[in-house]
N, C-alpha and C positions, 0 to 999 in steps of 0.2 A: 413392776412388770409393765412395760409399755405396750401400747396397742399395735398390732400388725398394720402396715400400711394398707389403705383401701383404695380401689381404683374406680374411676367413672366408666360409663359405657363406652365413651370414645377411647379411653385408655385401654379398655378391654380389647377393642379392635386391634390396637397396636400390639398388645401382648400376644394376641392370636397370630398376627402376622409374623412376629418373631418366632413363636413356637412352630409355625408351619415351615419356616426356613430350616429349623432343626430337622423336621421330618424330611424335607427335601434333601438335606445333606446325608441323612441316613439312607435314603433311597439310592442316592448316587454312590455312596461308598460301598453299600452292600452289593452293588453290581460291579464295582471296581476292584475290590480286594480279591487276591488270588493266592493260592499256595505258592510259595517261593518268593513272595513279596516281603519286604521288611516293614517294620512299623514306621521307620523314617519315610519310606516312600508313600505309605498310606497317609501319614500326617501332612506331607507336602501336598498331596492331592486334596486333602481337606482344606488346607489354606487357600489353594488355588480356587476351589469351588466356592468357598465363602465369598471371595472377591466377586465371583461371577454373580452371586446372589445379592451383591451390594450390601454385605454385612461383614462382620469380623468376629473372631473368636473372643469370648470373654474369659477364656482360660489362660491363654498365653500371657506370661508376665504377671499372672495373679500371685499375690503374696498372702501368706497365712502364717502368723506367728513368726517363729524363727526359721521357717523354711525359706530356701532360695526361691526366686521367681519361677513359676511353673514354665517349663521350656517348650511346650507343645501347643498346637492349635486344638487338639483333642486329647482326651484321656483314653489311652489304648492299653487295656489290661488283659493279660493272657493267663488262662488256666487258673493257677492258685492266686494270682493277683486279682484282688477284688475290685479295687478302684485306684485311680490316680497313676496309672501306668504311663511311662514315658518311652520315647523311642530310644533313650539312652540306657534304660534298664534292661532291654532285651533287643540285641542287635542281630540275632540270627534270623534267617528267613522263616516265614510261617510254614508249618508242616501240617499234613493231614492229621486230624484229631485235635488240633489246637482249638481252644474255646476262647473267643475274642469278645471282650466287652468294649464297645465304642460309646463314649460319653461325649456328646456335642453340646457346647455352650456358645450362643451367639449374642451379639449386640446388633440390633436393627432399629434404627431411628430412636435410639435411646432406651430401648426396651430389651430385656433379656429373654432368651429361650434356652431351655436346658433339659435335655432328655437323653436317656441311655437305652441301648438294646444289646442283647447277647447273640453272637453268631458262632456257629460251628463250622470249622474248615473241613469240609467233607462230612460224611454221615457220622453223627455222634454215637457213642456207646449207649446201651440201654439206660445206664445210670445217669449219664449226662443228659440224655433226652428227657428223662423224668425230672431232672433238676431244672431244665429250661422250661418245661411245661409248668412246673411248680412256680417258677418266677413270674411267668406271664399271668397265670391264674391268680396269684396273690395280688398283683396289681389290679386285675379285673375285679376281684372281690373287695379290695380295700377302697377303691375310688368312690363307690356309692355311699360309703359312710361319711364322706366329707360334705355334709349337708347341714343347714341351719337346724339347731335343736340338738345336734350331737356335739360331744366333746371330741378333741383330737384323739383321746384315749380309745375311741371306738375304732379308729384306723388300726392302731396297734393290736387291739384285741382280735379283730378280724384277720389281720395278716398273720399274727403269731399262731392263732388257732389252726389256721390252714397249713402253714409251712411246717411248724414243729410237731403238731399233734397228728395232722392228717397225712402229711408227706414224710415226716421223719427226718427232715433236714434242719439246718441251723441258721437262724438269722444272725447276721454279723452284729456284735455288740459295739456300742460307741459311735456308730455311724448311722445317719438317718436323713430324712428329707428336711426341707426348709422353706420358709417364705422367700419370695424374690419379687422382682419388678424392674425398677431402674437400676438396682444393684443385684449382684448374684446371690447374696445371702442376706436374709432379713428374718425377723420373727414371723411365725413361730418355728421352733425346732419340732420336727415330726419324727418321733422315735418309731421304730418298727416292732419294738417289744414293750410289753407292759412293765412299768418300773416296780421294783421291790417295795419302795415307799414313795409317797407322793412328791416329796422334795427332790427326789432323784430326777424327775421330769416334770417341772411345774407347768410347762406348756400343754401337757397332756390333759390338764383340767380347764384349758381355755375352751370356750364355745367356738364352733365354726361360724365365722361371720361373713355375710355376703360382701363381696368386693375384695376378698382376700385371695392372693395368688400363692399357691404352694407347689413346690416340686417334690413329689413323693417318690421314694426309690427303695424298694426292697433289695437288699443285698444278702445273698443266701449261699451257704457253703455246705458241702457234703458232710464233713466230719466235725466241725467246730464253729462256734461263733466268735472265737478269739483270733486276734490278728497280731502280726509283727510288722515292723517297718522294713522296707526293702533293703536298706543298707545295713540293717542289723542282722540279716540272716547269714550272709557270707558262707553258705554251705553248711551251717550248723543246724542240727536237728532241733535242739532245745534253745532257740533264740529267745531273747527277752521280749516282753510286750512292748508295744509302741511307746516311745518316749521322745526325748529331744532328738531331732534328726539333723544331719550335718551336711549332706551333699545333694547334688541334683538327683541322685538315685535314691534319696530319702523319701521322695513323694510316694512311690508305690506302696500300697497296703496289701500284705500277703496273708493268706490263711495260716494260722500258727502250725497246723499239721500238714500244710502243703496240699490240702485237698482242693478239688475243683470248686469253682464259685461262679455265680451269675449275678448280673446287675441289670435291673429294669427300672426305668424312670419316666414319669409323665408329668407334664405341667397341667395343673388344675386350677380353674377359677371357681371359687365358691359363689354361687348366685342364690337369689331368693328361692329359686325353683330346684336347687340342688347343685351338684358338681358338674362343671363343664370341662371336658377333656380338651384342652387347647392343642394337644399333640395328637389329635385324632388322625388315624392313618398309620400310626406306628405298629398297630397290631397286624397290619397287612405285610409287614416286612418279612423277608425270608428268615428261616432259622438256619438253613444250610447255605453256605457260600463257598466260593473258591473253585 
């Protein structure tokens, strides 16, 4: 088990600058998105605004395993799509009642910023509003656990206790947060759920170390924590679990029961004095847009 990369105070300033550009993009897009717009139009505006901020997307062209290069500037995931939504997977205009997850990743002066927020197109239903509140509060409760003296397991315990026992929703299995810095993904992996056995999540027993950057991201669904790949659904109710994916539409990850989902993500620097939210300001973003 290798050690997560650690950063200096000067590098922390650069990481903060990158993270704040992510916040700026969210502020801009939350005021830009409208009912009747397509995901392709939203992604094009994201790319344009990134240039205005003198940075670029760290998602577009990203490769993972056997997947094709990610085709968009942002991950745009609707309703039952938890994460990794593309403009190709949903081409219809946005409608009232849609639940849109926007995940922004930037590269600025060699450093990554990566954070997500969930928006309702028009007023959400009572259940969706509760789901959104649960997602925001889980992030708020989890971040304080990322302090020296704690293991990463403390994050999962706090988030899972709140989401599943207090709220009655389901954390998505197999997806979680991650270390980052000059690359989008680094150690440690940060699960949102407590493992059944220690070897299932070895990083859960790592201590939180000052100088470590982590992107933490609760992903929550109404009905299940299981998912399927976007190109495996094809209108079938009983689609197989995520496995090898084959096309540009393979990126989206969908709830297995097609229930609504939310995604919230923050960039955190672990310091000697505790966690520092580099994406401060995200909590002021609107819940309702359009």
